[in-house]
N, C-alpha and C positions, 0 to 999 in steps of 0.2 A: 366314620368318627365324629361328625357333628351330629348325626342321628344318636348315638349313644349319650351325648353331653344333653341334648333335648329329652332323652327318656329319662335319665338321672335327674333332671330338674325337676321334670313331672312327677316322677316317683316322690323325690323329697318334700314336694308342695303337697302331695296327696298325704303323704305321711304328717306333715305339720298340722295340715287341715283337720285330719283324723284326731292326732293328739288334743287338739283345741275343742273339737267338738266334744270328746270323752271326757275332758277336764269341766268343760260347762255344763256337762250332763250330770256331773256329781255335785253340783251345787244344790244344796237344798234350804229352804226357807223355815222359820220357826218362828211363830207369832209369840210374843211376849204381853203384849196389852193392846187395847185400841187406842188408835191416835185421836186425842181431843181436840180437834181443829174443826173450825167452821166449814160446812160444805161449800165447794166452789160454785159460784153462779156462773151458769153459760150463758152467752149471749143468745139472743134471737136468732142471728146467722148460725151460730155453732150449733144450737138446738135444730135447726133445718139440716145441717150436714150430718148429723146424728141419725135424724129421721131418714135420711136418703141414704147413707151408708147401711141400715140396718133394714130396710124396706123389703128387702127380698127374703128374709127368713124369720122364723119365728122359734130358732131353735138357740136357747139360751146360751150354749157352747159358742156358736156362730157369732152371736151378739157379743159377747166378750171379746172374742178374737177380732172382729171389725172394730169395736170401740178401742180396743187396746192399739192396733195399727193406727187409728186416726190420732191417738194422744201421741204415739212415738213420733208420727209425722209432723206433731205440732210443736214439740219440745227439742231442746238440744240441753245436754247436761251443762249445768252452772254452780257454783258455790252457793248463791242464795236463789230465792224462788222470785221470779218474774215472769209468773206464769203469762200474762197478758203480753209479755215482750217475746215469748216462746222460749225462755230460759229456766230451768227449774233443777233443784237436786232431787233425791228420791222422794222428799216431803212432797213436792210439789207434784212429780209425776203421779204419785198414789192419789192426791187429792184429785186432780184433774180427770184421771182415768176413772175413779169411782164415780164422778159425777156425770161424767159421759155416760158410763155402763147404766147408772141409774135411769138417767133420761131415757135410754134406750128401752130399759124394762118398764118404765112408765108410759112411754108411747105405745108399746105392744101390749100393755095392761097385763104384763106378767108379775107375778108376787115374789120376786126376788130381789135380792138388796146387795149392794156393793159398800165396802167402807175401807178407809186407809187404816192400816195397823203398824204397829211396830214391833220389830223382831229382830231376829239374827239371821245371819248367812254362813253356812256351813259348806266348807269342801273338804271331803272324805271325812266328815266328822269333826273336823276342826273349825273352831270359832274364828270365823275371820276377822270379825268386828274386835275380838279379844286380842287377836293377833296384832291388828293395828294399833289398839291402845298401848302394847308393848313395844312395838318398833318405831312408831312415829314420833316426832318431836311433839313437844307439849301443847304448841299452839294448833295441831291438826286433830289431836285426840277427840275434843268433843264432836267433830264432825264425823266422826266413824265410830263413836261409841254403840249405836244402832243402825237398823236400816228400816224404811218405811217401803210397804208393797201393799197390795189391795186384797182384802178377803171378800169374797163373793158367795153368799148363801143361795145355793138353789134349791132350797127346800130340803130334801135328802142327802144332798150332797154340798160340800164345801170346797171352793178352791182357792189358791193362792195366786195372784197374778202380779209379775213384778215387770213393768213397763220400763223403769229407769235400766234395769240390766238387759232388758230386750232390746231397748234402743242402743245401749253400749255396745253389746255383742252381735246383733243382728239375730240372735236366736230366740225362740219362744220360750219363755217362762212361765209356765202354768203348771201348778202343783196342785196335788189333793194330799191335804197334810194327814200324817198319823195322828189319829184321835185316841 
C-alpha cells in the first residue's frame, strides 16, 4: 500500500515537471528594438573571472553559455537595478550578460558582439506583456510593458539569450530568432 502511494507521488511529480518544461519550452522572444543604455563596466576582478570561466573554449556558443551562467550566479531578480549589489530586473540581467559576453569575446579575439535589446515574450503565440497590461493594476503595468534580453551576433547566426528567465526558471533560454 505504501509503495503505491510513493509511486503515485513520483508519477504526479514527473507529470508536473514535464508540463512545466513543456510550457517553458513554448516561450518565444521577439525583438522590437535595441536598448539605448550605457554598457555596464566590469570590475577588474569580474574581468578575471570571465577570462577564467572561458579559458577552456573558443566555441562562441560555449562562451555564451558560460557567461550566462556567470551572470545568473551573480544576480537575483529585483524590481530595480542594483547590479553591484547583485539585484536586477530584466534590463540589468541583459546589461550585465552582454558586458560579460563581450569581454569574453574580446579576450578570445573573436569578432562577435552581444547587446541588450527590448522585445516581447510570447507563450503559445500569446503576447504575455500585452496580457499583463490588461490584467495588472495600473501601478504595475509600466514594469511589464516589454522585456529585455540579449542579442548575440555570431556572424552568420543571431542568438537571443534571456538570463532573467533562465535564472527565474532554471532552464536555458537561448533562441535563434525567425528573421
